[in-house]
N, C-alpha and C positions, 0 to 999 in steps of 0.2 A: 646532709652526710662531709661535711670540708674537703676540696680540692687537699688537704696538705697531710690527711690520713691515708688516701690512695692505696690501695694495695699494688704490691708489685708482682707480676707471676716468680712462680714457680725457675723459669729459664731466665730470666736478667737476675735472677740472686744467685744461684749457683753459677752466671758467667760473670760475678762481678769481684769473685777474688774470694768476697769478704766470708764465703761459705764453705764450711769443712762437716763432709761427712760424718757423724760418730761411729764408730766400730769400736767393735769390745773388744779386737786383734787388732787394732796397726799395723801391719806390718813397716816395717823402716831402718834406718841404717845408723847403725854407732844412734847418736843425740841428735836426729835426723841432718846428718853431716853429708855434705857431696862426696862422691869416689874418690880417692886420691890412692898413692904408694905404701900408705900406710894402712895396716889391717882396722876396720870395723865392722862389731860386728852387726850379724843378721837378728833386730830385738820384730818380737811378737808382743802387741800390749807393753808392758812397760819390764817385760824381760829379756835380757840378752841371748841369742839360741848359741849355741857351743857355734854355730859357720859364721867365723869370718871373709870379707873380700876387702882385694885391692881392688888397683886398674885390672893389674893380669894377671893376680893366683887367686885359688879360696886352701880356706883353709877348716879342717875340720879337729875338733878340740875333744873327741870323746869317741866310743865306738865304733864303727862304722860297720853296717851289717849289709852285704853285696849280695842280691841274688840274682844273676845275669852278667852278659859276655861283659871282659876289659877287649872294648873295638881297639884300641891302639895295639899297637905290634911291640908298642917299648916301655920298658919300665926302668927311669935315671933317676939315682939319689948324686946329689954333692960327697957324699961319703962315702971310705975307703972303701964299705961292704952295707950287702943288705941281708937284713936278718928279719927270719921269719920264726916267730915263736907260734910251735901249737898247744892245742886243749890239751881235751883228756887221747884225743884223737892220737896221738902220736907220732905222727906220720906228715911228711912229706911229700907230694906226688908234685914231680913235670915230666908232663908228654908233651916231647918230642916226634916230625916229624921225621924219616930215615931223610938224607940231603946224599945226593947221589953226586960224587964228585968227579971231575971230571979231567 
């Protein structure tokens, strides 16, 4: 066998930077762009998900199902009010602890 058709090791091919693993659901940002201050969608395969990122923000453009605890002590908005809409349950419940005034 001529030396010019010598087989390369798998590690040398992977480390050459000329090999990209094929996957069915490649996860990427936007059009393989870098993270910036403009929102970029998280893409899975060729489809953009409803999750978008900037360098310092996260936006979810769909319904959010949340089953857990909110660990932050604060919710803030830049608007004049924060609106809570209920579905069929028809009520809002906010529970606070009694604060002892000094």
